[in-house]
C-alpha positions in Angstrom: 0.0 0.0 0.0 1.6 3.3 -1.1 1.8 6.3 1.2 -0.8 8.4 -0.8 -3.3 5.6 -0.7 -2.7 5.0 3.0 -3.4 8.7 3.8 -6.6 8.7 1.7 -7.8 5.6 3.5 -6.9 7.1 6.9 -9.1 10.1 6.3 -12.0 8.2 4.9 -12.1 5.8 7.9 -11.3 8.5 10.4 -14.1 10.7 9.3 -16.7 8.0 8.8 -16.0 5.7 11.7 -14.4 7.7 14.5 -16.1 11.0 14.0 -19.6 9.4 13.9 -19.0 8.5 17.6 -18.6 12.1 18.8 -21.0 15.0 19.2 -20.3 17.1 16.1 -20.8 20.7 17.2 -20.3 20.6 20.9 -16.8 19.9 22.0 -17.9 20.1 25.7 -19.5 16.6 25.2 -16.6 14.9 23.4 -15.2 11.8 25.0 -16.4 12.6 28.5 -15.4 10.4 31.5 -18.1 8.0 32.5 -21.0 9.8 34.3 -19.8 13.2 33.2 -22.3 15.4 31.4 -20.1 18.2 30.1 -16.6 19.7 30.2 -15.7 23.4 30.4 -12.3 24.3 28.9 -9.8 22.4 26.7 -6.6 22.4 28.8 -3.2 23.9 28.0 -1.2 23.4 24.8 2.1 21.5 25.1 2.9 20.6 21.5 1.6 20.8 17.9 2.3 18.7 14.9 0.9 18.2 11.4 -0.1 14.9 9.8 2.3 14.0 7.0 -0.3 15.0 4.4 -0.9 18.3 6.2 -4.7 17.7 6.4 -4.8 17.6 10.2 -3.1 19.6 12.9 -2.7 17.7 16.2 -2.6 19.7 19.4 -1.4 18.0 22.7 -3.0 19.5 25.8 -3.5 18.7 29.5 -6.6 16.7 28.8 -6.0 15.0 25.4 -5.1 15.5 21.8 -7.4 17.8 19.8 -7.4 17.3 16.1 -8.1 20.2 13.8 -9.1 20.1 10.1 -6.5 22.4 8.4 -8.9 23.5 5.7 -11.6 24.7 8.1 -9.6 25.1 11.4 -12.4 23.4 13.2 -12.1 20.7 15.9 -12.8 17.2 14.4 -11.7 14.9 17.3 -10.4 14.5 20.8 -8.0 11.6 21.4 -6.7 10.1 24.6 -9.0 12.3 26.7 -8.2 12.3 30.4 -5.5 9.6 30.3 -3.0 12.1 31.7 -1.2 15.2 30.6 0.2 14.8 27.1 3.5 16.5 26.4 4.7 15.1 23.1 3.1 13.7 19.9 4.6 12.0 16.8 3.2 10.6 13.6 4.6 7.8 11.6 5.7 8.7 8.1 2.5 7.4 6.4 0.3 9.0 9.0 -1.3 5.8 10.1 0.0 5.9 13.7 0.1 8.6 16.2 2.3 8.1 19.3 2.1 10.1 22.5 3.1 10.1 26.1 0.4 9.6 28.8 1.2 9.4 32.5 3.5 6.3 33.0 2.8 5.0 29.4 3.5 5.5 25.8 0.3 5.2 23.7 -0.1 4.6 20.0 -3.3 5.6 18.2 -4.1 3.6 15.1 -5.5 6.2 12.8 -6.9 3.6 10.4 -9.0 1.7 13.0 -9.4 4.4 15.6 -8.0 2.2 18.3 -5.1 2.4 20.8 -2.4 0.3 22.3 -0.3 1.0 25.4 3.4 0.5 25.9 5.9 1.1 28.6 4.5 0.3 32.0 7.7 -0.4 33.8 7.0 -1.1 37.5 10.2 0.5 38.8 10.1 3.6 36.6 8.3 6.9 36.8 6.4 9.2 34.5 6.9 9.1 30.7 7.9 12.6 29.5 8.4 12.1 25.8 7.4 9.7 23.0 8.3 9.1 19.4 7.6 6.6 16.6 10.0 5.5 13.9 9.2 6.6 10.4 8.2 3.1 9.3 5.9 2.8 12.3 7.5 -0.4 13.6 9.3 0.9 16.7 8.1 3.2 19.5 10.4 5.1 22.0 9.5 6.6 25.3 11.7 8.6 27.7 11.0 8.7 31.4 11.8 10.8 34.4 14.1 8.1 35.8 16.6 8.6 32.9 15.5 5.6 30.9 14.5 5.4 27.2 12.6 2.3 26.2 12.2 0.9 22.7 9.3 -1.4 21.9 8.2 -3.3 18.8 4.9 -1.9 17.8 3.5 -5.1 16.4 4.5 -7.5 19.2 4.8 -5.2 22.1 8.2 -6.7 23.0 10.8 -4.5 24.5 13.7 -4.1 22.1 16.2 -2.0 24.1 16.7 0.3 27.1 19.0 3.3 27.0 19.9 5.2 30.2 21.3 8.6 31.1 21.9 8.6 34.8 20.6 11.5 36.8 18.6 12.9 33.9 14.9 13.3 33.0 14.4 12.2 29.4 12.6 15.3 28.1 12.9 14.5 24.4 13.2 11.6 22.0 13.3 11.7 18.2 14.0 9.3 15.4 16.2 10.3 12.5 14.3 10.7 9.2 15.8 7.3 8.0 14.7 5.6 11.2 18.2 4.2 11.9 19.1 6.4 14.9 17.5 7.9 17.9 18.2 11.2 19.5 17.7 11.3 23.3 17.6 14.6 25.2 18.3 14.3 29.0 18.0 17.1 31.6 19.7 16.9 35.0 18.8 18.7 38.2 20.8 21.8 37.2 18.9 21.8 33.9 22.0 21.0 31.9 21.6 18.8 28.9 23.1 15.6 27.6 22.2 14.7 24.0 22.8 11.1 23.0 22.6 9.7 19.5 22.1 5.9 19.4 22.1 3.4 16.5 18.8 1.5 17.1 20.0 -1.6 15.2 23.4 -2.1 17.0 22.5 0.0 20.0 25.9 1.6 19.8 26.4 5.2 20.7 27.0 7.4 17.7 27.8 10.6 19.6 27.1 12.5 22.7 26.9 16.3 23.3 27.0 17.7 26.8 25.6 21.3 27.0 25.9 23.4 30.2 22.7 25.1 29.3 18.9 24.6 29.5 17.8 23.6 26.1 14.0 23.9 25.4 13.7 22.3 22.0 15.6 19.7 19.9 15.0 18.5 16.3 16.5 16.6 13.4 16.6 18.3 10.0 14.4 16.4 7.5 17.5 15.5 5.4 19.0 13.9 8.5 22.2 15.9 8.4 21.8 18.3 11.3 20.5 18.6 14.8 19.3 21.9 16.3 18.7 22.8 20.0 17.1 25.9 21.4 19.0 27.6 24.2 17.6 29.2 27.4 20.8 30.6 28.9 23.1 31.5 26.1 20.5 33.2 23.9 21.3 31.3 20.8 20.6 28.2 18.7 23.1 25.4 18.7 23.3 23.7 15.3 25.3 20.5 14.9 26.4 18.6 11.8 25.7 15.0 12.6 28.8 13.7 10.9 31.0 15.8 13.2 28.9 15.8 16.4 31.9 15.5 18.9 33.8 18.2 17.1 32.5 21.6 18.2 34.4 23.3 15.4 31.9 21.8 12.9 29.0 23.4 14.8 27.6 26.9 14.7 25.6 29.2 16.9 22.7 31.3 15.7 22.3 34.4 17.9 18.5 34.5 18.2 17.9 35.1 21.9 16.3 32.9 24.4 14.2 30.2 22.6 11.4 27.9 23.7 11.0 25.7 20.6 12.5 25.0 17.2 11.5 23.2 13.9 13.2 22.7 10.5 11.3 23.5 7.3 10.6 20.4 5.2 13.5 21.2 2.8 15.9 21.7 5.7 16.8 25.2 4.5 15.1 27.1 7.3 14.7 26.9 11.1 11.7 28.4 12.9 12.5 29.6 16.4 9.7 30.1 18.9 10.1 32.6 21.8 8.0 35.7 22.4 7.6 35.7 18.6 8.4 33.3 15.8 11.6 34.0 13.8 12.8 32.2 10.7 16.6 31.7 10.1 18.5 30.5 7.0 20.3 27.3 8.0 23.4 28.0 5.8 24.0 31.6 6.5 22.5 31.9 10.0 20.7 35.1 9.0 17.2 36.1 10.0 14.8 35.8 7.0 11.4 36.1 8.5 9.5 37.4 11.6 6.0 36.4 12.8 4.8 38.5 15.8 2.8 36.6 18.5 2.0 37.7 22.0 3.1 35.0 24.5 5.9 32.5 24.9 5.8 30.2 21.8 6.0 26.6 23.2 5.8 24.7 19.9 6.3 25.4 16.2 5.6 23.2 13.2 5.8 23.5 9.4 3.1 22.1 7.2 4.4 19.3 5.0 4.4 21.5 1.9 6.4 24.1 3.6 3.9 26.9 2.9 2.4 27.3 6.3 4.0 27.7 9.8 2.0 26.9 12.9 3.1 28.3 16.3 1.5 27.6 19.6 1.3 29.5 22.9 -0.3 27.8 25.9 -3.8 28.6 24.6 -3.6 29.8 21.0 -2.3 28.5 17.7 -1.2 31.0 15.0 -1.1 29.9 11.4 1.2 31.9 9.1 1.8 32.1 5.4 5.6 31.5 4.9 6.1 33.5 1.8 4.1 36.6 2.7 4.6 36.4 6.5 0.9 37.2 6.8 -1.2 35.7 9.5 -3.8 33.2 8.1 -5.8 32.2 11.2 -5.7 31.9 14.9 -7.1 28.9 16.7 -8.0 29.6 20.4 -8.0 26.4 22.4 -9.9 27.9 25.3 -11.6 31.0 24.0 -12.6 33.3 21.3 -10.5 34.9 18.6 -8.2 37.8 19.6 -9.8 41.3 19.4 -7.3 43.6 17.8 -9.2 46.9 17.6 -12.2 48.7 19.0 -13.9 52.0 18.1 -16.7 54.1 19.7 -19.3 55.9 17.7 -19.4 59.7 18.1 -22.6 59.6 20.1 -21.2 57.0 22.4 -24.1 54.5 21.8 -22.2 51.9 19.9 -18.8 50.4 19.7 -17.3 48.2 17.0 -14.7 45.4 17.4 -12.7 43.5 15.0 -10.0 40.8 15.1 -8.5 37.6 14.0 -11.9 35.9 13.2 -12.2 38.2 10.1 -15.4 39.8 11.2 -16.7 43.1 12.7 -19.2 43.2 15.5 -21.3 46.2 16.7 -22.2 46.3 20.4 -24.6 48.4 22.4 -22.4 50.5 24.6 -25.0 50.7 27.4 -26.1 47.1 27.6 -23.1 45.3 26.1 -25.5 43.4 23.8 -24.6 42.4 20.3 -26.3 44.7 17.7 -24.9 43.5 14.4 -22.3 41.2 13.0 -20.4 41.5 9.7 -18.5 38.5 8.4 -15.7 39.7 6.0 -13.7 37.7 3.5 -10.8 40.1 3.2 -8.6 39.0 6.1 -7.8 39.8 9.7 -9.4 43.0 11.0 -6.5 45.2 12.3 -8.2 48.6 12.5 -11.8 50.0 12.8 -12.9 53.6 12.8 -16.3 55.5 12.8 -16.9 58.4 10.5 -17.6 61.7 12.4 -21.3 61.4 11.7 -21.4 57.8 13.0 -23.1 56.5 9.8 -20.0 54.7 8.4 -17.5 52.2 9.8 -14.2 51.9 8.1 -12.5 48.5 8.5 -8.9 47.8 7.6 -7.9 44.2 6.6 -5.4 42.7 4.2 -4.9 45.3 1.4 -8.6 46.3 1.6 -10.6 49.0 3.4 -14.3 48.1 3.8 -16.8 50.9 4.3 -19.9 49.6 6.2 -23.1 51.7 6.3 -24.4 51.3 9.8 -28.0 51.7 8.9 -28.3 49.5 5.7 -25.3 47.1 6.3 -24.2 48.0 2.8 -20.5 47.3 2.2 -18.1 49.1 -0.2 -14.7 47.6 -0.5 -11.7 49.7 -1.6 -8.7 47.7 -2.6 -5.3 49.2 -1.6 -3.1 46.3 -2.5 0.2 48.2 -2.1 -0.4 48.7 1.6 -0.4 45.0 2.5 -2.1 44.7 5.9 -4.0 47.9 6.8 -2.7 48.4 10.4 -4.3 51.9 11.0 -6.9 54.1 9.6 -8.6 57.3 10.7 -11.3 59.7 9.4 -10.5 63.4 9.1 -12.7 65.5 11.4 -14.8 66.7 8.4 -15.3 63.1 7.3 -14.0 63.8 3.7 -10.8 61.9 4.0 -9.6 58.6 5.3 -5.9 58.2 6.2 -4.6 54.6 6.2 -1.2 52.9 6.6 0.1 49.4 6.7 2.9 47.0 6.0 4.8 49.3 3.5 6.2 52.7 4.1 3.4 54.8 2.6 0.6 56.8 4.2 -2.4 56.9 1.8 -5.2 59.4 1.8 -8.6 58.3 0.3 -11.6 60.5 -0.7 -14.6 59.2 1.1 -17.0 60.5 -1.6 -15.3 59.1 -4.7 -13.4 56.3 -2.9 -10.4 57.4 -5.0 -6.9 57.8 -3.7 -6.1 61.4 -3.1 -2.4 61.2 -2.1 0.5 59.0 -1.1 2.7 60.4 1.6 6.3 59.1 1.4 8.9 59.6 4.2 8.8 56.5 6.4 11.4 53.7 5.8 9.3 50.7 7.0 6.0 49.6 8.3 3.7 52.4 9.4 1.8 51.5 12.5 -0.4 54.5 13.3 -2.0 57.5 11.6 -4.1 60.1 13.4 -5.6 63.5 12.5 -5.4 66.5 14.9 -8.8 67.9 16.0 -8.8 70.6 13.3 -7.9 68.3 10.6 -4.9 70.4 9.4 -2.2 68.0 10.5 -1.8 64.2 10.2 0.6 62.3 12.5 2.1 59.0 11.5 4.5 56.6 13.3 6.3 53.5 12.3 8.9 50.7 12.7 11.6 53.1 11.5 11.2 54.8 14.9 10.0 58.0 13.2 7.1 60.2 14.0 6.1 62.5 11.0 3.7 65.4 10.9 2.1 66.1 7.6 0.2 69.1 6.2 -3.2 67.6 5.1 -3.8 70.3 2.4 -0.5 70.0 0.6 0.7 66.6 1.7 4.1 68.2 2.7 6.1 67.0 5.6 5.9 69.5 8.4 8.2 67.8 11.0 9.9 64.5 11.4 12.0 63.0 14.2 13.3 59.7 15.4 11.5 59.3 18.7 13.6 58.4 21.6 13.9 59.1 25.3 16.7 58.7 27.8 16.3 55.0 27.8 16.0 53.6 24.3 14.8 54.4 20.8 11.8 52.3 19.8 9.3 51.7 17.1 6.3 54.0 17.2 3.2 51.9 17.9 0.6 54.5 18.9 -0.3 58.2 18.6 -3.0 60.5 20.0 -3.7 64.2 19.9 -5.0 66.0 23.0 -8.5 67.4 22.6 -7.1 71.0 22.1 -4.6 69.7 19.5 -1.6 71.2 21.3 0.0 68.0 22.4 0.8 64.7 20.8 1.1 61.6 22.9 3.5 58.9 21.5 3.6 55.3 22.6 6.5 53.0 21.6 7.4 49.4 21.5 9.9 50.1 24.3 10.4 52.9 26.7 8.3 55.7 28.2 5.2 57.6 27.0 6.3 60.8 25.3 4.2 64.0 25.2 5.3 66.4 22.5 4.3 70.1 22.2 3.0 70.7 18.7 4.2 74.3 18.5 7.7 73.9 19.8 8.3 70.1 19.2 9.7 69.9 22.6 8.8 66.7 24.5 8.7 65.3 28.0 8.2 61.7 29.2 5.8 60.2 31.6 8.2 58.6 34.0 7.0 55.1 34.0 8.3 52.5 31.6 5.8 50.4 29.8 6.2 47.8 27.0 4.5 47.6 23.7 2.0 50.5 23.8 -0.5 49.4 21.2 -2.9 52.2 21.8 -3.0 55.7 23.4 -6.2 57.8 23.9 -6.9 61.1 25.7 -9.9 61.5 28.0 -12.6 64.0 27.0 -11.2 66.8 29.1 -7.6 66.0 28.1 -6.5 65.5 31.7 -5.9 61.8 31.4 -4.4 59.3 29.0 -5.3 55.6 28.7 -2.7 53.2 27.4 -3.3 49.6 26.1 -0.1 47.6 26.1 1.8 44.4 26.8 1.8 45.5 30.5 -2.0 45.9 30.6 -4.4 48.8 30.8 -3.3 52.0 32.6 -4.8 55.4 33.2 -2.3 58.3 33.5 -2.5 61.9 34.9 -1.1 64.0 32.1 0.1 66.9 34.2 1.7 64.8 37.0 3.0 62.2 34.6 1.9 59.4 37.0 -0.4 56.4 36.8 -3.9 57.0 38.2 -5.3 53.5 37.9 -4.4 50.0 36.6 -7.4 48.2 35.2 -7.0 44.5 36.1 -9.1 42.0 34.1 -7.6 41.3 30.7 -5.5 38.2 30.4 -2.4 39.1 28.5 -1.8 42.0 26.1 -4.4 44.8 25.8 -4.6 45.7 22.2 -6.9 48.7 22.2 -8.6 51.2 24.5 -10.9 54.2 23.8 -12.8 56.7 25.9 -16.6 57.0 25.4 -17.2 60.6 24.4 -20.5 60.9 26.2 -19.8 59.4 29.7 -16.0 59.0 30.0 -16.2 55.2 30.3 -13.4 53.2 28.7 -13.8 50.3 26.2 -10.8 48.0 25.9 -10.0 44.8 23.9 -7.3 42.1 24.3 -5.7 39.0 23.0 -7.8 37.1 25.5 -10.8 37.5 23.1 -12.6 39.9 25.5 -14.0 43.4 25.2 -14.6 45.3 28.4 -16.3 48.5 29.5 -14.8 50.2 32.5 -15.7 53.3 34.4 -12.9 55.9 34.5 -12.0 55.3 38.1 -11.2 51.6 37.5 -13.9 50.6 40.0 -15.4 47.8 37.8 -16.3 46.8 34.3 -18.7 44.7 32.2 -17.4 41.8 30.3 -18.8 41.8 26.7 -17.1 38.9 25.0 -15.9 36.1 27.3 -12.6 34.6 27.0 -11.0 31.3 28.1 -11.1 29.3 31.3 -8.0 28.7 33.3 -7.4 26.8 36.5 -10.8 26.1 38.1 -10.1 26.7 41.8 -13.6 26.8 43.2 -17.1 25.8 42.1 -20.5 26.5 43.8 -24.2 25.9 43.0 -26.9 28.5 43.4 -29.6 27.5 45.9 -32.2 27.1 43.2 -29.9 24.9 41.1 -30.3 26.9 38.0 -26.8 28.3 38.0 -23.3 27.3 39.1 -20.3 29.5 39.5 -16.6 28.8 38.8 -13.4 30.7 39.4 -11.4 30.5 36.2 -8.3 32.5 35.6 -6.7 35.2 37.7 -9.6 37.4 38.2 -13.0 36.1 37.1 -16.0 34.4 38.5 -18.1 32.9 35.8 -21.8 32.0 36.1 -23.0 29.1 34.0 -26.5 27.9 33.1 -26.8 24.5 34.9 -29.1 23.1 32.2 -27.5 24.2 29.0 -23.9 24.6 30.4 -23.7 27.9 28.6 -21.9 30.9 30.1 -24.4 33.4 31.5 -22.2 36.2 32.8 -18.8 37.1 34.3 -18.7 38.9 37.6 -16.6 39.3 40.7 -13.4 40.6 39.2 -10.8 40.8 41.9 -7.3 39.6 42.5 -7.2 35.9 41.9 -10.4 34.7 43.7 -9.7 31.2 45.2 -13.0 30.6 46.9 -16.6 31.4 46.1 -20.0 30.8 47.7 -23.6 31.8 47.1 -25.7 33.5 49.7 -28.6 31.2 50.9 -31.1 33.2 48.8 -28.9 33.1 45.7 -28.8 36.9 45.1 -25.2 37.4 46.2 -21.8 35.8 45.7 -18.9 36.1 48.1 -15.4 35.7 46.9 -12.0 35.6 48.6 -8.5 35.2 47.4 -5.1 36.9 47.1 -6.6 40.3 47.6 -6.9 39.7 51.4 -10.5 41.0 51.2 -13.9 39.4 51.2 -15.8 40.8 48.3 -19.6 40.6 47.9 -21.2 40.7 44.4 -24.7 41.2 43.2 -25.5 38.2 40.9 -28.0 40.1 38.7 -26.0 43.2 38.1 -22.5 41.8 38.5 -21.6 44.9 40.7 -19.6 44.8 43.9 -21.9 45.5 46.9 -19.3 45.3 49.7 -15.6 45.0 50.4 -14.8 43.5 53.8 -11.3 44.4 54.9 -9.6 42.9 57.9 -7.5 39.9 56.8 -3.8 40.4 56.3 -3.2 37.5 54.0 -4.9 35.5 51.3 -8.5 34.3 52.1 -8.9 30.5 51.7 -12.5 29.8 52.8 -15.9 31.6 53.2 -19.4 30.6 54.4 -22.7 32.4 54.9 -24.8 31.9 58.0 -28.2 30.4 57.2 -30.0 33.6 58.1 -27.6 35.7 55.9 -26.9 38.1 58.7 -23.2 37.1 59.0 -20.5 35.7 56.9 -17.4 33.8 58.2 -14.0 33.9 56.5 -10.7 32.2 57.2 -7.3 32.8 55.7 -3.6 32.3 55.7 -3.2 34.9 58.4 -4.6 32.4 60.9 -7.7 34.5 61.5 -11.4 33.5 61.5 -13.5 36.7 61.0 -17.3 36.9 61.3 -18.7 39.8 59.5 -22.0 41.6 60.2 -23.6 41.8 56.7 -26.1 44.5 57.8 -23.4 46.9 58.9 -20.6 45.6 56.8 -18.2 45.5 59.7 -16.4 42.8 61.8 -18.8 41.2 64.2 -16.2 39.0 65.8 -12.5 38.2 65.2 -10.8 35.1 66.5 -7.1 34.4 66.6 -7.5 31.0 68.1 -5.8 29.5 65.1 -2.9 31.9 65.2 0.3 31.5 67.2 2.1 34.7 68.0 1.8 37.7 65.7 2.5 35.8 62.4 0.9 32.6 61.3 2.9 29.8 59.6 1.3 27.2 57.3 0.3 25.1 60.3 -2.0 27.9 61.4 -3.7 28.6 58.0 -7.5 28.4 58.3 -8.4 25.9 55.5 -12.1 25.7 56.2 -15.0 27.5 57.8 -18.6 26.2 57.6 -21.8 27.0 59.5 -24.2 24.4 60.8 -27.7 24.3 59.2 -29.1 26.1 62.3 -26.4 28.7 62.4 -25.5 28.0 66.0 -22.2 26.3 65.3 -19.2 27.3 63.2 -16.5 24.9 62.4 -13.0 26.0 61.4 -10.0 23.9 60.5 -6.3 24.3 60.6 -3.3 22.0 59.9 -4.0 19.6 62.8 -7.2 20.7 64.5 -10.9 21.5 64.1 -12.5 24.1 66.3 -16.2 23.9 66.8 -17.5 27.4 67.8 -20.7 28.1 69.6 -21.6 31.3 67.8 -23.7 32.8 70.6 -21.0 32.4 73.3 -17.9 32.6 71.1 -16.6 29.5 72.9 -15.2 26.4 71.2 -14.1 22.9 71.6 -11.1 21.5 69.8 -10.8 18.3 67.9 -7.3 17.1 67.3 -7.0 15.7 63.8 -4.3 14.0 61.7 -1.9 16.5 60.1 -2.4 18.5 56.9 -6.1 19.2 57.2 -7.1 20.8 53.8 -10.8 21.2 53.9 -14.1 20.9 55.8 -17.7 20.1 55.2 -20.6 20.0 57.6 -23.5 17.5 57.2 -26.8 19.3 56.4 -28.3 17.9 59.6 -25.3 19.2 61.6 -24.3 16.0 63.3 -21.3 15.0 61.2 -18.2 16.9 60.1 -15.9 15.7 57.2 -12.3 16.8 56.9 -9.8 16.0 54.1 -6.2 15.1 54.8 -3.1 13.6 53.2 -4.1 10.1 54.2 -7.8 10.3 53.5 -11.2 11.6 54.6 -12.2 11.7 58.3 -15.7 11.9 59.7 -16.3 13.4 63.1 -19.2 13.6 65.5 -19.9 17.3 66.0 -21.3 17.0 69.6 -18.6 14.8 71.1 -15.7 15.4 68.7 -15.1 11.7 68.4 -13.9 10.1 65.1 -16.7 8.2 63.4 -14.7 6.8 60.4 -11.7 7.1 58.2 -12.5 6.8 54.5 -9.6 5.5 52.4 -9.5 5.5 48.7 -7.5 8.5 47.5 -3.8 7.8 46.8 -2.7 11.2 48.0 -3.9 14.5 49.7 -7.6 15.3 49.7 -8.2 18.9 48.7 -12.0 19.2 48.9 -15.0 17.6 50.5 -18.7 18.3 50.3 -21.9 16.7 51.5 -24.9 16.4 49.2 -27.9 18.5 50.2 -29.8 15.4 51.1 -26.9 14.2 53.3 -26.6 10.8 51.7 -23.4 11.3 49.8 -20.0 12.8 50.5 -17.8 13.8 47.6 -14.1 14.3 47.9 -11.4 15.4 45.4 -7.7 14.5 45.3 -4.6 16.5 44.4 -2.5 16.3 41.3 -1.0 13.0 42.3 -4.5 11.5 42.7 -6.9 13.4 40.4 -10.0 11.5 41.5 -13.4 12.4 42.7 -14.8 9.8 45.1 -18.4 9.5 46.2 -19.0 8.0 49.6 -22.1 6.5 51.2 -22.4 8.5 54.4 -24.5 6.1 56.4 -22.4 3.0 55.4 -19.1 5.0 55.4 -17.9 3.2 52.3 -17.0 4.2 48.7 -19.8 3.9 46.2 -18.1 5.4 43.0 -14.9 6.8 41.7 -15.1 9.5 39.0 -11.9 9.8 36.9 -11.3 12.3 34.1 -9.4 15.3 35.5 -5.7 15.5 34.7 -4.9 17.9 37.5 -5.7 18.2 41.1 -9.4 18.5 42.0 -9.6 21.8 43.8 -13.4 22.0 44.5 -16.6 20.0 44.4 -20.2 21.2 44.6 -23.6 19.4 44.5 -26.8 20.7 42.8 -29.6 21.3 45.2 -31.4 18.1 44.2 -28.2 16.1 44.8 -28.3 14.6 41.3 -25.4 16.6 39.8 -21.9 17.3 40.9 -19.5 19.9 39.5 -15.8 19.4 40.0 -13.2 22.1 39.3 -9.5 21.3 38.6 -6.1 22.7 38.1 -6.1 21.1 34.6 -8.1 24.2 33.4 -11.5 22.3 33.2 -14.6 21.8 35.2 -16.5 18.6 34.8 -20.3 18.2 35.3 -21.3 14.7 36.6 -24.6 12.9 36.6 -24.6 11.0 39.9 -28.3 10.3 40.2 -27.7 6.5 39.8 -25.5 6.5 43.0 -28.2 7.8 45.3 
């Protein structure tokens, strides 16, 4: 069977047999663990790889391997779900077999028959960290954390060889293109590398390279002649000629900076290097020949088999690039929506527009945040949007095209401007008669809005122009580019009025953003590096705002000109122009903020980011509304509303997300604070309390999403919160060793206890890891490292129960007679009145992080840490295990029951929440 026929057969069988077994439009239902109803989140990306025919892109994540159709960029399958974190993937040369690491095993997936086999389960070894399959598909290799590499015969399962590098984790294995040798990458405790080349037929060592450096990527060239490694300490690539491996004089270094991943092009002529961006280097000359800007650390890069496309992956996004033009083709977001690159607000402040990598433009109601209209474009990524002065037209800049959209009729007029390449910036003149636009080349182009004809081309820049902006009177146009120049143009004559290489005392830098003050007297300049510069238009003198920010993508003045908002790599910041100091930092976006604008009517701020979200903020930074939700990260806490219609999760550094319990759809995002770690609903469901690294208890209105109270009193992170049944008080416990009871009527401390605290500063033994009220509100239980205190609320007196060490969590039975606690060695049940131990429940292999009783009191759920990853259901009356729910690939941080006790939600460090149907166990 030839290779082409094999690949055709693979795709026919794969799509007809395997894909018929999954839910085609809802990835939350794909390959769920037994008894799970849905999954929220897709995990974190570890590696990407194309199939040999380039038709499928495989993405290894925390929870499995997602397969994407490269024509549509849509998910088509999930393989190996919840078998353990998958770090490496490798296809055989004909594409019929996919090999990957999973926990303590190497697994091969038969693409022809949609089946799998498991290899390498050595009883005295540890986790498998890397996997590879020989080009002929006959041999599989797996490297472990004990320094061993095992070779197995794929057909028989018989072990063929064991190679060892003492004192090293085997973090990479790769077969040579001819399949005759194996490259083994070992890392010791000092993160130095040993690279071993073995002949797999004779098992002889062909060469060894010891590198006193931390190497993050290793690869064979497709022609089998070279090996490349990415450096973390020496800021370069190390390139070896295989015939002269021991002889360093035959090797070369490519000075490319700290790197995280590398890949050869199919013809072995280029190397792609992933770091903060993706850079292409010529193998022979070592010179840079291409640059592809991304936004986060690039952990994996891969060329398509035809060499025309480059895929680069961050932890949660995949960028696809055209090699020849260096233009972005598509972004695939594993855990969220496409990046929003630009926003604009209509002159009347009622509407704002957003555009980004999904090649569409959306209009939103500025007051409600509701979607008003959506325009799908076929002209490329939307890099810039701008409203006309009368608000009737929206100009959209894409790849060599400006689309003019009539807001009322949705009519579209496309104006090709091919010579610009990507349109990176555009702006209407104040009278609405002219559009200025700029892009990849060095030109600034002026277009007549009535005739749609080109009026002028302004030449003066020597590279990409990133921003163009008119002054308020329309007499001047400012432009800034990668040549580090800012140029002022006379809009009547097109003549250059002033030009200067923009620099401050620190460093010159590309000009990324510009904004005129409302009176037109000052120009604010934002650069890729360095400070914010304010230049006087009359004298051309400038001063800097004395705070260094990175990558200022956008600058905008407030209506009164007293403040500036900056969107940058460092986030969203508000500045006092006169004092030159930051006024507020707006915390909420994950990653780079790409754009920010002031609403001309009410002074609110609209911002967008690479996290796929758009947010509306008040000018003081006191809160915002989330318009387009982004991805889910580590799920540290889950909670059900009392009516069972909603459950809440903490996902990411700042958010609390509310989900519809029936449809599993996101309802809203509220409770933005500093890394909320614990959440709970009030008994009537109208309020949510959060606590985390902010040291404060924050109360949020569920309907409006607004903060209703900030309870300040703790001096360290808050770990646990619970409402009293009558909702008059709330109890909180934290790492400061304090238990504080708050009067919700007055918003003040009602009682503070230091009974868990020793001296003036608590250590980890005194952390309060759980507080919970009894159903009658008369008793409050709190837990620390080795004790539970049962407080009589009315008298403020308590009894102490000595427990096993490392208490992590508490739950009180709804009838108030039993208390459950989670520890390193299991779950303990205690009699509340006497303090006596009722039972020890053993089933977890490691520390129990969370426990919760079902509302009817019949079941106790417990979740284990990253070494265990299980959810166990226990029969409370019989004190025995009734079910084990497996599926998470990280520690289970939180569990919550629905009010009818039929559904359980578990939140994990693997970036997902799983919803389980447990009705059969009751």
